[in-house]
C-alpha positions in Angstrom: -2.4 7.6 -17.7 -2.3 4.1 -18.4 -1.6 2.6 -14.8 -4.2 4.7 -13.0 -6.4 3.6 -15.8 -5.6 0.0 -15.2 -6.1 0.2 -11.7 -9.7 1.6 -12.4 -10.5 -1.1 -14.5 -9.3 -3.4 -11.7 -11.8 -1.9 -9.1 -14.5 -2.0 -11.1 -13.8 -5.5 -11.9 -13.6 -6.1 -8.3 -16.7 -4.9 -7.9 -18.4 -7.1 -11.1 -17.0 -10.1 -9.8 -18.4 -9.7 -6.2 -22.0 -8.7 -8.2 -21.3 -11.8 -10.3 -20.8 -14.3 -7.3 -23.8 -12.9 -5.4 -25.8 -13.1 -8.4 -24.9 -17.0 -8.9 -25.7 -18.0 -5.3 -29.1 -15.8 -5.6 -30.1 -17.8 -8.8 -29.0 -21.3 -7.7 -31.3 -20.0 -4.6 -34.2 -18.3 -5.9 -34.0 -17.8 -9.6 -34.5 -14.4 -10.9 -35.6 -12.8 -7.7 -33.2 -14.4 -5.8 -30.5 -13.2 -8.2 -31.7 -9.4 -8.2 -31.7 -9.5 -4.0 -28.3 -11.0 -3.7 -27.0 -8.2 -6.6 -28.4 -5.7 -4.6 -26.9 -7.2 -1.3 -23.4 -6.9 -3.5 -23.3 -3.7 -4.4 -24.5 -2.6 -1.0 -21.4 -4.7 0.2 -19.0 -3.1 -2.4 -20.4 0.6 -1.2 -19.6 -0.6 2.6 -16.1 -1.8 1.7 -15.7 1.5 -0.5 -16.3 3.9 2.4 -14.7 1.5 5.1 -11.9 -0.3 3.7 -9.0 2.4 4.6 -10.4 2.9 7.8 -10.1 -1.0 8.7 -6.5 -1.0 6.6 -5.2 1.7 9.0 -6.7 -0.1 12.0 -4.8 -3.2 10.9 -1.5 -1.6 11.0 -2.0 0.2 14.1 -2.3 3.8 12.6 -3.3 6.8 14.6 -4.2 10.2 13.0 -1.9 12.5 13.4 -3.1 16.2 14.2 -1.5 19.5 12.5 -0.6 20.8 16.0 1.2 17.7 16.8 3.5 17.5 13.7 2.8 20.9 11.4 6.0 20.5 9.1 4.9 16.7 8.4 1.1 18.1 7.4 3.3 21.3 5.5 5.4 18.5 3.7 2.4 16.4 2.7 0.1 19.1 1.4 3.1 20.6 -0.8 3.8 17.3 -2.5 0.2 16.4 -3.0 -0.2 20.0 -4.4 2.6 18.7 -6.8 1.0 15.7 -7.5 -2.4 17.2 -8.4 -4.5 15.2 -5.4 -6.5 16.7 -2.4 -4.2 16.5 1.1 -4.3 13.0 2.5 -4.7 12.5 5.9 -1.7 12.0 7.8 -1.5 9.0 10.0 1.5 7.7 12.7 2.3 4.3 13.4 3.7 3.7 16.9 6.6 1.5 15.6 10.5 1.9 15.7 11.0 0.6 12.5 11.3 3.1 9.6 7.7 2.4 7.2 5.2 4.4 5.9 2.0 3.1 3.9 -0.8 4.5 1.9 -4.3 3.8 1.4 -7.8 5.4 0.8 -10.6 5.6 -1.9 -8.9 7.8 -4.3 -7.4 11.0 -5.2 -10.1 13.0 -3.3 -10.0 10.6 0.0 -6.7 8.7 1.2 -4.2 8.5 4.0 -0.4 8.3 4.4 0.9 6.9 7.6 4.2 6.9 8.4 6.2 5.4 11.6 8.2 7.3 14.5 11.0 5.4 13.2 10.9 6.9 9.8 10.5 10.1 11.1 13.5 9.7 13.5 15.7 7.9 11.1 15.3 10.0 7.9 16.7 12.7 6.6 14.3 15.5 5.3 14.9 14.6 1.9 14.8 11.1 2.4 11.4 11.6 4.0 10.0 13.8 1.7 10.8 11.0 -0.9 9.0 8.4 1.2 5.8 10.8 1.3 6.2 11.1 -2.5 6.2 7.5 -2.9 2.9 7.3 -0.8 1.1 10.0 -2.7 2.4 8.6 -6.0 0.4 5.3 -5.1 -2.7 7.6 -4.3 -2.7 9.5 -8.0 -1.8 6.5 -9.9 -5.1 5.0 -8.1 -3.0 1.6 -6.6 -4.6 2.4 -3.5 -8.2 1.3 -3.7 -6.8 -2.2 -5.3 -4.1 -2.7 -2.9 -6.4 -1.6 0.1 -9.2 -4.2 -1.1 -6.7 -6.9 -1.4 -4.9 -6.4 2.0 -8.0 -6.2 3.8 -9.8 -9.5 1.7 -6.3 -11.3 2.7 -6.5 -10.3 5.9 -10.1 -11.5 6.2 -9.2 -14.9 4.7 -6.3 -15.3 6.9 -8.7 -14.0 10.5 -11.0 -16.8 9.5 -8.5 -19.8 9.7 -8.5 -18.3 13.5 -11.4 -20.0 14.5 -10.4 -22.6 16.8 -9.2 -26.0 17.6 -8.1 -28.6 15.2 -9.2 -26.9 12.3 -6.9 -24.0 12.5 -3.9 -25.3 10.8 -5.6 -27.1 8.4 -7.6 -23.7 7.2 -4.5 -21.7 7.4 -2.9 -24.6 5.4 -5.7 -23.7 2.7 -6.8 -20.0 3.3 -3.1 -18.8 3.4 -2.2 -19.8 -0.3 -5.7 -18.4 -1.3 -5.5 -15.3 0.2 -1.8 -14.8 -1.0 -2.9 -15.8 -4.8 -6.0 -13.0 -4.9 -3.3 -10.4 -3.4 -0.7 -11.2 -6.5 -3.8 -11.3 -8.7 -4.6 -7.9 -7.8 -1.0 -6.4 -6.9 1.9 -6.1 -9.5 5.3 -5.5 -8.1 5.6 -3.2 -11.5 2.9 -0.7 -9.3 5.9 0.1 -7.3 8.5 1.4 -10.2 5.6 3.4 -11.4 5.2 5.0 -7.8 9.3 5.4 -7.6 9.2 7.7 -11.0 6.6 9.9 -10.1 7.5 10.5 -6.6 10.8 11.3 -8.3 9.3 13.5 -10.4 7.3 15.1 -7.7 10.2 15.7 -5.5 12.7 16.8 -8.5 15.1 14.2 -7.7 15.2 10.4 -7.2 18.1 10.6 -4.8 16.0 11.2 -1.7 13.6 8.3 -2.0 16.6 6.1 -3.2 18.6 7.1 -0.4 15.5 6.2 2.5 14.8 2.6 0.1 18.6 1.8 1.4 17.7 3.0 4.8 14.6 1.2 5.0 16.0 -2.1 3.9 19.1 -2.1 5.9 16.7 -1.4 9.4 14.2 -3.7 8.1 16.8 -6.4 8.2 17.7 -6.0 11.8 13.8 -4.9 13.5 11.0 -7.5 13.3 7.8 -6.2 12.2 4.9 -7.8 13.5 1.5 -7.5 12.1 -0.5 -9.3 9.2 1.6 -10.4 6.1 -1.5 -9.6 4.0 -0.7 -5.7 4.7 2.1 -6.1 2.9 1.2 -4.0 -0.4 0.3 -1.3 1.6 3.8 -0.3 2.5 6.9 1.2 1.0 9.0 -1.8 1.2 8.5 -5.2 2.5 8.7 -5.1 6.3 8.3 -8.9 7.1 10.5 -11.5 7.0 10.2 -13.1 3.6 9.7 -16.7 5.2 7.0 -18.9 6.3 3.8 -17.3 5.7 5.1 -14.2 5.2 6.8 -15.5 1.7 3.5 -15.9 0.0 2.7 -12.1 0.0 5.5 -10.4 -1.1 4.6 -8.3 -3.6 7.5 -5.4 -3.7 10.3 -6.1 -6.1 14.3 -6.2 -5.0 15.3 -2.7 -3.2 18.6 -3.0 -5.3 16.6 -3.0 -8.5 14.2 -0.1 -7.5 17.4 2.3 -6.2 19.0 1.1 -9.5 16.3 2.4 -11.5 15.9 5.7 -9.4 19.5 6.3 -10.2 19.6 5.6 -13.6 16.9 8.6 -13.7 19.6 11.1 -12.7 22.5 9.4 -14.6 25.1 12.5 -13.7 24.9 12.1 -10.0 28.0 10.4 -9.7 30.3 12.7 -11.6 28.0 15.7 -9.8 29.0 14.5 -6.8 32.7 14.0 -7.4 33.0 17.3 -9.0 31.6 19.1 -6.0 34.0 17.1 -3.1 37.1 18.2 -5.5 35.9 21.5 -5.5 
């Protein structure tokens, strides 16, 4: 699949860019010997990021792992959808927040995690919740999670760097905020959401559960403010942050109305079918 291949290439380009940057520093400091040492350090950093960034991302959004005994039905749903998508069952996490949101992170199709909020579990119907899970699992299947996790964590580190305090804080945020946002937009395309929506509809055999869930999530997000680092925006099903100030720089999701329209278009006869069912 082209989208998955493109994301794998992006992940490797990130590693090569990191190695190249370290190599340049090493060459300037110590010729060939310094170059080789710094490249080795870059590979160690990349390996550490690969194994830890998913847990860092989950910590950033305040998620905790959800045991099977606490929510067996949710685990069963995720396992069934993951099997249909052809990936290993993601670990299931809970975000203790009343806003209906969900997120995905991980290292690939064999090791991933899906997080869902208490608000999403309470507000969504079973079909909508299944659509949300399928969307996040689609991100795993398309290898979006590696790129969006790396982008979110790297951008968050830049934002946190500006919090060194003193009179430098505002100046650093003024500089590092746009740089962090530029890195996110360079790595994360809004088109990934359309691709994940299409795959989720295929996994569920219907686009309407996800379409209804997106509408519900958007309406609720307008009423409830979500607090957190705007750098984590790429991880979520929709953008849960207010689109002004610093949050406006990190918007990577396309408009909900367009996503819903494209999903409905996958089943063009749905209105006629509903009308006939009502008439009967």
